[in-house]
C-alpha positions in Angstrom: -18.0 -56.6 -19.8 -19.1 -52.9 -19.9 -16.3 -50.3 -19.5 -16.8 -47.4 -17.1 -15.8 -44.0 -18.6 -15.2 -42.4 -15.2 -11.5 -43.6 -15.3 -11.0 -41.8 -18.6 -12.7 -38.7 -17.4 -10.5 -38.7 -14.3 -7.4 -39.0 -16.4 -8.5 -36.1 -18.6 -9.3 -34.0 -15.5 -5.9 -34.7 -13.9 -4.1 -33.8 -17.1 -6.0 -30.6 -17.5 -5.4 -29.7 -13.9 -1.7 -30.3 -14.3 -1.6 -28.2 -17.4 -3.4 -25.3 -15.6 -1.1 -25.5 -12.6 2.0 -25.6 -14.9 0.9 -22.5 -16.7 0.0 -20.7 -13.5 3.5 -21.3 -12.1 5.1 -20.3 -15.4 3.1 -17.1 -15.5 3.9 -16.3 -11.9 7.7 -16.6 -12.6 7.6 -14.8 -16.0 8.1 -17.7 -18.3 6.4 -18.2 -21.7 3.0 -19.9 -21.5 2.1 -23.1 -23.3 -1.2 -23.4 -25.2 -3.1 -26.7 -25.6 -1.1 -27.7 -28.7 2.3 -27.2 -27.2 2.9 -23.7 -28.7 4.4 -21.0 -26.6 3.1 -17.5 -26.0 6.0 -15.2 -25.1 5.6 -12.5 -22.5 5.2 -9.0 -24.0 7.8 -7.0 -22.1 7.6 -3.6 -23.9 9.5 -0.4 -23.1 6.2 1.1 -22.0 5.8 -1.5 -19.3 9.4 -1.2 -18.2 9.0 2.6 -18.0 5.8 2.2 -16.0 7.5 -0.2 -13.6 10.4 2.3 -13.1 7.9 5.1 -12.5 6.1 3.0 -9.9 9.3 2.1 -8.2 10.3 5.8 -8.0 6.9 6.7 -6.7 7.1 3.9 -4.1 10.4 5.2 -2.8 9.0 8.7 -2.6 6.0 7.5 -0.6 8.2 5.5 1.7 10.2 8.6 2.4 7.1 10.5 3.2 5.9 7.8 5.5 9.3 7.8 7.3 9.1 11.6 7.8 5.5 11.3 9.1 6.6 8.6 11.5 9.4 10.8 12.8 7.0 13.6 13.3 4.6 11.3 15.1 7.3 10.2 17.5 8.0 13.8 18.3 4.4 14.5 18.9 4.0 11.4 21.1 7.0 12.6 23.2 5.4 16.0 23.6 2.0 14.7 24.7 3.4 12.0 27.0 6.0 14.2 28.7 5.2 14.5 32.4 6.4 18.1 32.7 4.0 19.1 29.9 1.1 21.1 31.4 -1.4 21.5 28.7 -4.2 22.8 30.9 -1.9 25.6 32.2 -1.0 26.7 28.7 -4.6 26.7 27.6 -5.6 28.9 30.6 -2.7 31.2 29.8 -3.9 31.6 26.2 -7.5 32.2 27.4 -6.3 35.0 29.7 -4.0 36.8 27.2 -6.7 37.6 24.6 -9.2 38.7 27.2 -6.7 41.3 28.5 -6.1 42.5 25.0 -9.8 42.7 24.2 -10.6 44.6 27.4 -8.2 47.4 26.6 -9.4 47.7 23.0 -13.1 48.0 24.1 -12.4 50.7 26.7 -10.5 52.7 24.2 -13.4 52.8 21.7 -15.9 54.1 24.2 
C-alpha cells in the first residue's frame, strides 16, 4: 500500500506556520524570540534606543501642542469669516480708496 507524503507535508507546514505566528506575536509584545532549535534571542534594549524613544515622545508632545494651537487659530479665523456682521467687501473698498487719496496728494506735490 503506497503512502501519500502530502499528510507529512501538511503537518510540517502547520508546524512551521504555528512557529511563525508564535514568533510574530512574541515580537509584537516584546518577548524574546525562539529560533528553530529552541534557543532564545533576547531583545536588544539599549540606552540609545531608550533615549531615542524619549526624544520621539518629547517631539510628539511638542507637535501635538503646535497642532492644538493651530486648531485654536483656525477656529478664530472661521468665526471671523463666517460672522454675519463681517463686511469684507466694504473693508476692501475702504482700503482701495485710502491709498488712492494718498497717492493723489503726493503726485500733485511733485509737479
